[in-house]
N, C-alpha and C positions, 0 to 999 in steps of 0.2 A: 504494500500500500504506500502511496506517495506521501511525502511529508505534508503537502498542501491538503490532501484528502483527510489525513489524520487530524490536522489542525482544524479543519472544517467540522469534523465529527465532534471534536472536543468543544468547539464553540457552541454547536447545537445542543450538546448534552448540558453544558453550563447554562444556556438559556432555559432549557426545560427544567433544570434543577431550581433555578431562581423562580420560575413561574409556578412550579409545584409548591415551593415553599410559601409563596404568596397565597396560593389557594388554601394551604393548611393553616396559615395565620389568620385568614379572614373567611370563615365558613359561609358567609353570605354571598360570596362571589359567584359560586356555582348556581344557586337558585335564581339569583338576579340575572345571570347570564342566560340561563335557560328560558326565563320569562321573556327576556328581550328577544332571544332567537325565535321563540314561538310567535311573538307579536309580529315579527317581520318575515315570517316563513313565506317563501315563494315570491317575495318582492324582487324586482330587478335591482341589482347591485346590493343584495342583502348583506353580503359579507362586510362591505364598507359601512353600511348603515348600522349593522349590529356592532361592529368594532367601535364606531364613534359613540354609540349609546352606552356600551360597556365602559368605555373610557370616561364618559361623563358621570356614570352612576356607581362605579366601583373604584378600587385602588389599582386595578389593572389598567395600564395605559398602553393603548395600541395606536400606532401612527395613523394619521388621517388618510394617507395614500396607500393603496394596496401594494404598490411597488416597494414601499418602505417597511412592510410587515416583516418581522423576523420569522424564522422557522417555527418558533414556539407560538407566535401569533397565528400563523397559518394553520398549524396543527390544532390549536384550540378552536378556531373558527370552523375547521373541517369537522371536528368532533361534535361541536354544537349542531352543525347541520345534520350529521349522521343521526344524532339522538332525536332531533325533531322530525327527520324523515321516518325513523322507525316509529315514533309516536303517531304520526299521521297515518302510517300504514295500518296501525291497529284499529283506527276508526273507520 
């Protein structure tokens, strides 16, 4: 594995560790994020809308522009989408 690839993996792991730590420190982040994701489910540009609202209503700060999202930001938004997709499939 190349040094650049190893450095990138280390950076992503560190981002995820910081993000998970934040989730553990503030247990309201997840329910608030899910509520926001449900509210904007299926909207055009929903990831950006959800990211902005999460940033406004929790201690999680996600950049305004999708091109500035970190790997941890993208993963969190993807997981929120998957959870809301699965919830919608149940109904």
